[in-house]
N, C-alpha and C positions, 0 to 999 in steps of 0.2 A: 449387520443392520442395513436397512434399505432407506436411503435418504433421497428426497425429492429436492432438487436445487432449481430455482427459478431466476432467470435473468431477462432483462429487456432486450438484450443485444444478440446479434448473430456471433457465435463463438466458433473457433478462436478469432479474436479481433484482428483487423489489419490496422497497422499503425500503432501508436503508443497504448492507448486504452488501459490506464492503470487499473481501474475498477474491474474491467473485463478480464484482465490478466490474473487478478487475484481469484476471481471465480474459477477460471480454468485451473489454476494452481490448486485450489481447494478440491475440485472434482478429481484431479489426478492424485492428490494426496489421499483422499478418501479411498479411491480405488486401490491404491498401493498398500493401504492398511487393511485391505480385504473387505471393504464395504461395497455394497451395491448402490449405484447412483442412477437416478433418472433425472435428466436435465431438461427442464421446460424452458425453452428459449426461442428466439426469433427464427423464422424460416431461413433455412440454409445452414443452420448449425450442424457441425459434424465434429464429434469428439469421441475417439474410440473407446475411452474409459467409461463412457456412460451410454445408457439408452436414451435417445433423444425424442422428446415430444416437440415437434415444430409447431409454433403458433404465430400467425401474422402479427407483426409488431403493433399494428393499430389495436388489435384485440388485447395484447399484453399490457398496453398502456391504458386500457379502459378502466376507470376507477370501479365500475360495477362488475368487473370480471369475477366469476365465481370459480375459485381455485378447486373446489371440490369436484368439478367436472374434469379437471386435468390431473388431479392427484391420483397416483397409482393406489389401487386398493390395498396392496400389501406393504406400502411404504410406512415407515414409522413416524416421519416428521417432514414438514415442509419448510424450507429455508429460502426465503426470497432475498434478492440483492438490489432491490429498489423499494421505495417507500410504499407501504400498504397501509391505508388509514382504517380499513375495515377488516376485522378478523375473518378468516375463511369460515364458511358454514360447515356444520357437521362436527364441530369439536376437534378439528384436525390439529394436532400439536404443531405449532407455528412459531417461527422467529424470523426476524429480518435484520440484516446488517445495514447500518447507516454509514455512509462513506464521506459525507460532507458535514459542514457545521450548520445547525439549525439557525434560523433568524431569531433575533431577540424576541422572546415572548411566544415563540412557536411551540406548540404542544409536541411532546415526544411521541412518536407513533408507537402503537402497542407492540410489546414483546421485542424491543429493540436491543440489539447487541452492538456495541461501539467498537472502535478500532484501537483504543488504548485506555488506560486508567484515567488520564487527563481528559480525554474525549468524553468518557462516561460521567466523570465527576462534574464537568462543566454543565451537564444536563441533569444533574441530580440523580444519577444512576450509578450502578457498580458492575454491570455486566459488560464485559469486553473480551475480545480475542484479537491479538496482534495479527497484522497481515503477514503473509509469507509468500515466498516465491521458490521456484525450482532452481537450485544452484547451477544445474546443467545449462541454464540459459545464459550464463555469464562466462566471460573470458577472465581467467585469473592471471595476473602478471606481477612478478616480483619487481622487475625493473620498470621504472616509470620515466616518461618523457617530461620535459621541463615546461609544463603548462598546467594551469588550474582550469577547472571545468565547472560550468553551471548548466543545468538542464531543468526546464520547467517553463510555465507560463511567464512571459516577460511582462509581469504585472507588479505594481508596487508592493502588493501584499506578499509576494514571494521574495522581495528584497534584492532582485537582480542588480539594481542600481548600486547596492553596497558592494557586490562582486566587481562591478565595473570601477567604482571608486577605489576599491582596494587594489585593483590591477594598476590603476593610474598612479597611485601613491607608492606602490612597491616596485613598479617597473616590470612586473612579471607578465608573462604571456597568459591570456585568458581566452578560453573558447566557450562561447555561449550557444546553447541549442534550445529551441522552443518556438512557440507561435509568436507572430508579429515580426516585422522586419525593420529593425533599427539600422542606423548607419554608425559604424565605428571605424577608427583609424589606428595606426600603430600596432601594438602588440595585442590588441583586442580583436578577436575574429568571431563573426556570427555565422553559424552554419545551418540555420533553419531548423526545421523539425527533423529529428533523426530517430531511427528505430532499428531493431534487428541487429545485424552484424556491425553496422556503422556505429550504433550507440554502444554496443558492447566493447568495441575497440576503443572508443573515446573514453569510456569509463575506466577501462583497464589500464590505459596508458597515462592517465591524468595523475599529476602529483597529489592532488586532493580534489574533492568535490565541494564547492561552495553551496551551502544551504542556509542563506541568511533570512530565514522566514521572519516576516514582520507581522504574521497572523498566527493564531493558534492552530498548528497543523494537527489534524485528527491522528495521523500516523507519520507520514513523510516517506513515501515508497522509494523515492530515489536514493534515500540514505542507505537502505539495505542493498539496493542495486550496486551502489559504490562499494559497500563492504564486501559483497560477494566477489567483486572484481579486485579486491585487495587494495582498495583505494580509501584512505581516511576521509573523514567528513568534518568540515568546518561549519558549524551551525550556530544558530541562536538558541537561547534557553526558552524556546516557546513551544506550547502544546506538548506533543508526545516526544519530542526530541530527547529530553532527559531520560526517558524510558528506553530509548533505542541506542543511544551512544554512551560510551564510557571514555575516560581519559586515554585508555589504551588504543582506542580506535578512532578518536576524534577529539574535537574541542568544542565546548559550549561557551558562547559569549553573550554579553549583554549589549554591547555597543560596536559600532563600526571600528572604532579605535582598538577595541579588545580583539576583534577579528583580524585586523591587520597585524597586530602583535602576535597573535597565535599563528598566523600564516607563515611566519618565519621558521617555525619548528614543526609544523603539521606533518611534514614529510618524514619525520623521524619515526612515525608509527610503523610497526611491522605489517607488511602486506598479509603475511600468513595469519597474524593475530586478527586482522580485520575479517578475513575470510572465515576463520574459526568462530569468531563471535557471531557472525551472521548464520553460520551453519548450526550453531547451538540454539539460537533463540528464534530464528526468523525463516525457516525453510517451510515449504509446502506441507511436509509431513508433520512438523511441529504444530502448524496452524490446524491441520486436519484433526490431529489428536485432540487439540483444545476444543474444537467444535464438537467432536464426538462426546466429550464430557458434558458440554452444554446440551446436546441432543438427549442424552441419557437422563440428565437431571429434569429436563423439560417433560420427557415421557413418563418418568417415574413420580415426579412431584408437582408438575404443572408449573414450575417456577424456573426462572433463569438463575444459574449460580453466579456468584461474584467472579470477576475475572482474576487471573493469576498473574500478577505483575512480575517483571524481571527482578532479580534479587537486588539490583542497584537502583530501581525506580524510586523517585522521591516519595516519602510518606506523608 
């Protein structure tokens, strides 16, 4: 199958770039499964697994852009990874993945695929594909150091202050990584934005990852990054997290007090079980196969099929 994938960004991304890394993982997964990929992306994109059509970023962001002029004639489907409000001309089979949460009352863009069952249901839809990453990007470690870890935007919606309060009340070491520069003392250490080998090492060595989301996460990419690293996740019961985590690889909580209580035993989860869980449900190959199912349904019937939830996802 020949798939055209479109991204606003120059790929592969420098820095964290969660959305962009998912796009790269999808392209590599599709290629590994034997499919042909044309990547329509910003000037400077270089990805050996795909034929690249370089487009100036300003043109890619133009709402009036006619994708039919960029769409390869023998491609079966166009898959964009940024919001497109107008369907491409010429009846091109088309879908788009939504990575964030829509504002209250905002219309769902046409032919949208969401990141989880919860993400789709909150928008009155049922088409979704879980995000995936290449396990080879991560360091797996059985033996952990004695610190907890938080990575993400240091914003109240991400609940980083719960991780800080948890560290203060338990006396445990906590390392925070992410944007903004707060000031901490004692056993709480801020390391700024991290990526690549530094991030992989921090994830692999952590006793657990704190993911105290206070908003409805569409997916929660850092949770599977931790699991690939053999690190259990201490999360809230928000958004997609109940679809991603099981008691064998993490703990889901409703309050800060619950999280602090769960933090006393979170380290008893098996690192091997964490890695195995992520490899079963959230690799780039699993994600690519799920999208191929969507592409084929779209081409055959003109409709997006319902997503396939993990066996333990809430019903």
